[in-house]
N, C-alpha and C positions, 0 to 999 in steps of 0.2 A: 279580539281572540279568535284564533283559527279553529273552527269545529271540524275534526277528522271523521270521516266514514270508514266503515271497515273496507279495506283495500282487496277483497276479494268476496266472490257469491259463496264461497267455501265456507262451511261451518265446521271443518276439520281442524281443531287447534292442535297444533303439535307441541309447542313449548314457549314460555315467554319468561325472560330472565331480565334482571336490571342490576347487572354487575359489570366488572372489568372486561369480561370475556364475552359476553352476550348481552346486548342492550336492545331487546326487541321482541316482537312476537312473530312467529313462525306458523303459517297456516299450511296445511297439505291438501291436496286434491283427493276426490272422493273418486274411488275405483267405477262406481256405478254411473259416473257422468265426469271422465277424465278431461274431456276437451271443455265442457261448460265450467266445472269447478277450478280449471287451472288458469283461470282469467285474474290478471292482477290489473286492480284499477285504481286511478289516482284517488287519493285519499282527501283532497281538498283542490280547489282552483290554484293553479300555480304555473311557474316556468321550469322546465327542464334545465338544470344546470350542469349536469355530468350524465354520461352513459360510459359503460364498459361492457364491449361485445367480444373481448376476446375470449380464448380458451384457458388462460391462466388462472392460477389461485386468487390473485387480486386481493391479497390480505385476508383471505378467507371469505370474502363477499361474493366471488366469481362474478358472474354478469350482473351488472346493477344500473340502477336508475335513481338519480338523486333530483327531486323537486323543491324549489324554493316558493314558499306560500307566502312569504312576505313577513314582516316583523319578527325576523329570526328564526322563523319555523321553516325547517327543512325536513322532508321524509326521504327514506331511502328503501329501496325494493330490491332484494337481493336473490342470488342463487337460481337465476333464470337459466331456462334451458338453451340450447343452441337455437338461434333466431327468434328468442323470446322478448329481446328488446324492441319494442315497436315505435319507440319515439326518438327524437334527436335534440340535442343540446339547441337551446334557444325556443324550443316549441313551447307555447301556451297550452295548457291542459285544463279542462274541467273536471270538478268532482264527479267520480263515477265512470270517466272515460277509460276505456280499454288502453293500457299502457304496455301491457308485456304479458309473458304465460311463464308459468312456474315451471322449475327444474329442480336440478341437484348440482349446480356448480359451485366452485369454491369449496368452503368447509361445511357442506351440508352432508347429512348422514342419511337422508331419506330417499 
């Protein structure tokens, strides 16, 4: 079983849904510490399988990273800012490693 860690030092929970339109948890950054709380961290050890760094809508996800943790477990990190994707496909990452920076791309409303 893959144990996932919180993917950000931010405790600013924005929303979490599990339905057809939004299956995930959104965290926001803290205005008092925007750089420190905008970090996106790998939730578990794994291999980056896909990234999107363009400026398009990308199905609502915007800039994104997907990581394969093995045993059918994949995490996705979405809505990153320009230049916010800090890893590349094929790269191995460790739990808690900085992989990106929060933003508001795709269908983000914050």
